[in-house]
N, C-alpha and C positions, 0 to 999 in steps of 0.2 A: 198969107201962105207961109206955113213953117219952113225953116231953113234946114236943109239936111247937110250935115257936116261931110266934108269930103275926106276920104280915107287918105292918109299921107301916102305919098308915093316913095317907095324904098326900092332902091335899084337892087338888082339881083346880086351884082358884085359886091354889095356890102351886106346883104341879108343872107346869102347862101341860097342854095336851091329850095324853092318853095315846095310845100308838101301840099297836094291837092287832097280834098276830103275823100276821094275815092281810094287813093293809095294808103293812107294813114301815115304812121311814122316810119322814119328810115330805120332798117334793122341794125341792131348794134354790131359792132366788130366782134367776131368770136374770139375768146380768150384762148391762149395756148393751153393744152392739157399739162398739168405739172408731172414731171417724171419722179422717179425715186430719188429720195434725199441722200446726198453722200454721207457716209460714215462720219460722225462727229469725231474730231481729234480728241485724244485722251487729255482729261484735265491735269494740268500740272499740280503736283502735290508731293508731300514728304514720302519717301519710300519707307514702308513698315519694315519691322524687324523680320529677317528671313530666318525661320527655324531650320537648323540643319536636319537632314533626313536621319531618323534613328538608324544605327548601325545594326546590322543583322547579327543576332546572337547565334553563336555556334552551340549546338546541342552538346551538353556535356555527357560524357559516357559515364555509366555507373561505375564506381570504384569497387572492385571486387577484393574482398578480404583474402589475404594469403591463407590457404589452408593450413591450419595447425593441428596439434595433437588433439584428439577429442578429450574433453574434459571429463574426468571421472568423478562421480559423486562421492563427496567427502563424508565419511561416517562421522557422526557427532562424537566428540571425544567423552570418554567415560569419566564421570565425576567420581573422584575418589573421596571418601568421606574422611573428615578429621577424625583422629583416633586419640583418645585419652584413657590414661591408666589411673585406676584408683587402688593404691595398695591395700590389700586385706588378706587375711589368712583364708584357707579353704573353708574353715568353719564359720568365718565372719564375712565371706564373700556375698552371702545372700542378704545380710543386714546392710552391707555397704550398697548393694544395688537398690535396696529399699530407700536408703537415704539419697542416693543419687536421683531416684525418680521424684522423691519429695521436692528436691532442689529444682529439677527441671519444671515441674509444675509450678513452683513459685516464681520462677523466671518468666513464665509466660507460655510455656509449651502446653498445647492441648493434650488431654489424655489420650486421644486417639492418634497422636503422633509418636507414641512411645511403645516399643516392643521389648519385652524383657526375656532373655533366653539363659536358662541354666544348664550347665554341663554335667551336673550330678543329680542330685534329688531334685524332683520338681517343685515349684514354688506351691505353698499351701492353697493359693487361690486356684491355681491350675488343677490341683487334685480335687478341690471342691467342685469346681465346675465340670470336670470330667465325670463325676459322681451322678450327674444328670443325663449322661450319654454324650457322646462325641458330637452328635447333631447339635445339641444346645451349646456345646463348648465351642464349635466352630461358628455357631451363629453369632456368639458374642464377638468373635474375631472379624467376621464379614461386616458386622454393624459399624465397627470402627469407632465407637463412642467412648471407649475406655482403654485403660492400659491393658495389653494383653500379655499373658505370661504363657511360655511354652518351653518344654525342655529341648535339648539339642536335636533329638530324633524328630520331634514335630516341627522344628524350625524350617525344614525343607517345605513344608506346606504353608508356612506363614508368609503372608505378603510383605513387601517392603514397607517400611515407615521412615520418616525422617530421622528418627533417633532410635538406636538400638543399644540396650544395655546387657552386657553378657556377665553373668556371675559365675566365675570359674570355682565351683563349690564341689569339685570332685570329678570323677570320671576318668576315662583314659585320655592320653594325650591327642589320639586320633579324634575323639569325640570333641574335645576343646577346639581343635583345629577346624572341624567341621562347623561348629557353632560360630566361629569367628569368620570363616569364609563365607558361610550363609547368613551373615550378620543382618543382611537386608537393610543396612544403613544408608539412607539417602544422603544425609549430610553429617551425621555425628555417630561414631562408635565409641562407646565407653565400656571398658573391660575392667571388672572388679576382681581382684585376686592377687595372688603372689606375684610380685614384679618379676622375679626370676623365671617362674613358669611361664608368665605372660609374654616376656621377651622371648623365650625359646619358642613358644608357639607362634608368635608373630614372625620370627625368623625362618620358621619352617613352612607354615601355611599360608601366611597372608603377605 
């Protein structure tokens, strides 16, 4: 007959309360519900540089200029042409004017920059051109391609040119003054004739 081992006898004082199969395990003790965490203390560290607050800018008031006298437009100063005298007699004034024109062209002046005015008899070129009519004559003037010859009376209609050559080859003093005054010279006025007559004309009318 087989032997059945006996269960060891354990006292309740040493083992604790026994759990019967019907009741199961003893319920664990409930844990307390955690509350809110206290705020963590600030970590020690180096204080960073503190920027100063920008100062408030005071708005600048516009500077008003003191009212001054109103500026008046300045008219451009009139350019006075240079005057040159070429001594010559009344009979030789026209030849002197021709020689002067040749020198001007040789020095680089364009023919259209030169106007020749006679105080007495007109230049032969002017007489020739007028034979074709005043329209053809003034067409040559308006074209401005060549030296233009005119007497003192026609000089009023002639336009200004950089150089004006006046041949004092006769005529009244008033005509000579008119020719010089209306010389239409932009840069240079050359007067060919008797120096005494020219000086008196210049002193009187120019």
